[in-house]
C-alpha positions as CSV (number, residue, x, y, z in Angstrom):
1,M,-2.7,34.1,9.6
2,I,-4.8,33.2,12.6
3,N,-3.0,33.4,16.0
4,S,-2.3,30.0,17.6
5,G,-3.7,31.5,20.9
6,F,-7.1,31.5,19.3
7,F,-7.0,27.8,18.7
8,E,-5.8,27.2,22.2
9,I,-8.7,29.3,23.7
10,L,-11.1,27.5,21.3
11,S,-9.9,24.1,22.4
12,M,-10.1,25.1,26.1
13,I,-13.7,26.2,25.6
14,F,-14.4,22.9,23.9
15,V,-12.9,21.0,26.8
16,G,-14.9,23.1,29.2
17,L,-18.1,22.4,27.4
18,I,-17.3,18.6,27.3
19,S,-16.7,18.6,31.0
20,S,-19.9,20.5,31.5
21,I,-22.1,17.9,29.7
22,P,-23.6,16.5,32.9
23,Y,-24.5,20.0,34.1
24,I,-26.0,20.9,30.8
25,F,-28.0,17.7,30.7
26,T,-29.3,18.4,34.3
27,L,-30.1,22.0,33.3
28,I,-32.2,20.8,30.3
29,I,-34.1,18.4,32.6
30,S,-34.6,21.2,35.2
31,I,-36.0,23.6,32.5
32,Y,-38.2,20.8,31.2
33,Y,-39.5,20.2,34.8
34,R,-40.2,23.9,35.2
35,K,-42.1,24.1,31.9
36,K,-44.2,21.0,32.8
37,T,-45.0,21.8,36.4
38,G,-44.7,25.6,36.6
39,S,-43.0,25.2,40.0
40,K,-41.2,28.3,41.2
41,K,-38.8,27.7,44.1
42,D,-37.4,24.3,43.5
43,S,-37.0,24.6,39.7
44,T,-35.5,28.1,40.1
45,L,-32.9,26.8,42.5
46,L,-32.2,23.8,40.3
47,I,-31.7,26.0,37.2
48,L,-29.7,28.7,38.9
49,G,-27.4,26.1,40.5
50,N,-26.8,24.4,37.2
51,I,-26.1,27.7,35.3
52,I,-23.5,28.7,37.9
53,L,-21.9,25.3,37.9
54,I,-21.6,25.4,34.1
55,L,-20.0,28.8,34.1
56,C,-17.6,27.8,36.9
57,S,-16.6,24.6,35.0
58,I,-15.9,26.5,31.8
59,S,-14.1,29.3,33.5
60,Q,-11.9,26.9,35.4
61,T,-10.9,25.2,32.2
62,I,-10.2,28.4,30.3
63,S,-8.3,30.0,33.2
64,T,-5.4,27.5,32.7
65,I,-4.5,29.6,29.6
66,F,-3.7,32.6,31.9
67,I,-1.5,30.7,34.5
68,R,1.7,32.0,32.8
69,S,0.6,35.6,32.7
70,W,-1.1,35.7,36.1
71,G,1.4,33.7,38.1
72,T,0.7,30.7,40.3
73,E,-0.4,32.8,43.4
74,I,-3.1,34.7,41.6
75,Y,-4.2,31.6,39.7
76,T,-4.5,29.7,43.0
77,Y,-6.7,32.5,44.4
78,F,-8.8,32.5,41.3
79,L,-9.3,28.7,41.6
80,Y,-10.2,29.1,45.3
81,S,-12.8,31.7,44.3
82,I,-14.3,29.5,41.6
83,N,-14.4,26.5,43.9
84,G,-16.2,28.6,46.5
85,I,-18.7,29.7,44.0
86,S,-19.2,26.2,42.8
87,F,-19.8,25.1,46.3
88,L,-22.5,27.7,46.7
89,A,-24.1,26.7,43.4
90,S,-24.1,23.0,44.6
91,I,-25.9,24.1,47.7
92,L,-28.5,25.9,45.7
93,F,-29.0,22.9,43.5
94,T,-29.2,20.6,46.5
95,I,-31.8,22.8,48.2
96,G,-33.9,22.8,45.0
97,F,-33.6,19.1,44.8
98,L,-34.6,18.6,48.4
99,L,-37.7,20.8,47.8
100,L,-38.6,18.8,44.8
101,V,-38.2,15.5,46.6
102,R,-40.3,16.8,49.6
103,K,-43.0,17.8,47.1
104,M,-43.0,14.5,45.4
105,V,-43.1,12.5,48.6
106,K,-46.0,14.7,49.9
107,Y,-47.9,14.1,46.6
108,K,-47.3,10.4,46.8
109,L,-48.6,10.2,50.4
110,Q,-51.7,12.2,49.5
111,S,-52.5,10.0,46.5
112,A,-51.9,6.7,48.3
């Protein structure tokens, strides 16, 4: 018989993936942008930020399974760490987005 913990972990992964849908969608758009334009800096930052955000989102969701075994203090430190990493990933994404917007504005001004 399959252990019920397996289904608990599977459901947590599923919930993590569902909550990551906006990040996944943005990652797909970023990859599409990179393939079409061949840009390096901006698309790399966009893709890297999205991948890290997806991993953080899933790990935050899955980590709730371990709260009993870790204890609340370790779990809290883990969440602080994940939130710090998510913050840095958001900064990477924002810088990539800023570079993209600057490039588009420059292109628009040159073609006008």
